[in-house]
C-alpha positions as CSV (number, residue, x, y, z in Angstrom):
1,M,7.7,-1.8,-9.7
2,E,11.8,-2.2,-9.9
3,K,13.4,-2.2,-6.7
4,L,16.1,0.3,-5.8
5,P,19.5,-1.3,-5.0
6,L,20.2,-1.7,-1.2
7,K,23.0,1.1,-1.6
8,K,20.4,3.6,-3.0
9,H,18.1,2.9,0.0
10,K,20.9,3.5,2.6
11,T,22.1,6.4,0.6
12,I,18.4,8.0,1.0
13,L,17.8,6.9,4.5
14,E,21.1,8.3,5.6
15,K,20.5,11.6,4.1
16,G,19.1,12.9,7.6
17,G,22.9,12.6,8.9
18,L,22.0,9.0,11.0
19,K,24.2,5.8,9.8
20,Y,22.2,2.6,9.2
21,T,23.2,-1.0,9.0
22,D,22.6,-3.1,6.2
23,N,20.5,-5.0,8.3
24,E,18.5,-2.1,9.3
25,V,17.9,-0.8,6.0
26,L,16.8,-4.3,5.0
27,S,14.7,-4.1,7.9
28,T,13.2,-0.8,6.9
29,I,12.8,-1.7,3.4
30,E,10.6,-4.8,4.3
31,F,8.7,-2.8,7.0
32,L,7.8,-0.1,4.3
33,Y,6.7,-2.8,1.5
34,L,4.6,-4.6,4.4
35,I,2.8,-1.0,4.8
36,A,2.3,-0.2,1.4
37,D,0.9,-4.0,0.8
38,L,-1.8,-3.2,3.5
39,D,-2.4,0.2,2.0
40,Y,-3.0,-1.4,-1.3
41,E,-5.1,-4.3,0.2
42,I,-7.2,-1.6,2.0
43,Y,-7.6,0.3,-1.1
44,S,-8.7,-2.0,-3.2
45,K,-11.3,-3.5,-0.9
46,R,-13.0,0.3,-0.4
47,H,-12.9,0.4,-4.3
48,R,-14.8,-2.7,-4.8
49,R,-17.2,-2.0,-2.4
50,E,-17.7,1.5,-3.8
51,L,-18.4,-0.3,-7.1
52,E,-20.9,-2.6,-5.5
53,F,-22.7,0.0,-3.5
54,S,-23.1,1.9,-6.8
55,K,-24.3,-1.0,-8.7
56,L,-26.8,-1.3,-5.8
57,K,-27.9,2.3,-6.4
58,E,-28.6,1.9,-9.8
59,T,-30.6,-1.5,-9.8
60,P,-34.0,-0.7,-10.0
61,K,-36.2,-1.3,-6.9
62,T,-38.9,-4.2,-7.3
63,E,-41.7,-3.9,-5.2
64,T,-43.0,-6.6,-2.7
65,V,-46.4,-7.7,-2.3
């Protein structure tokens, strides 16, 4: 995924009327990427567990004596 230049991020953030320093913009970008990484990690783990669960449901049960 291509990252936007700092100036573009700053323009987007400042649309609300507030002004931000470059360091504030960089901190915000870093924070948002961390949240995105965590969200993707949670999604991936959930997806793997759902696949494992569906495979377990499909596996025929064997009788134990």
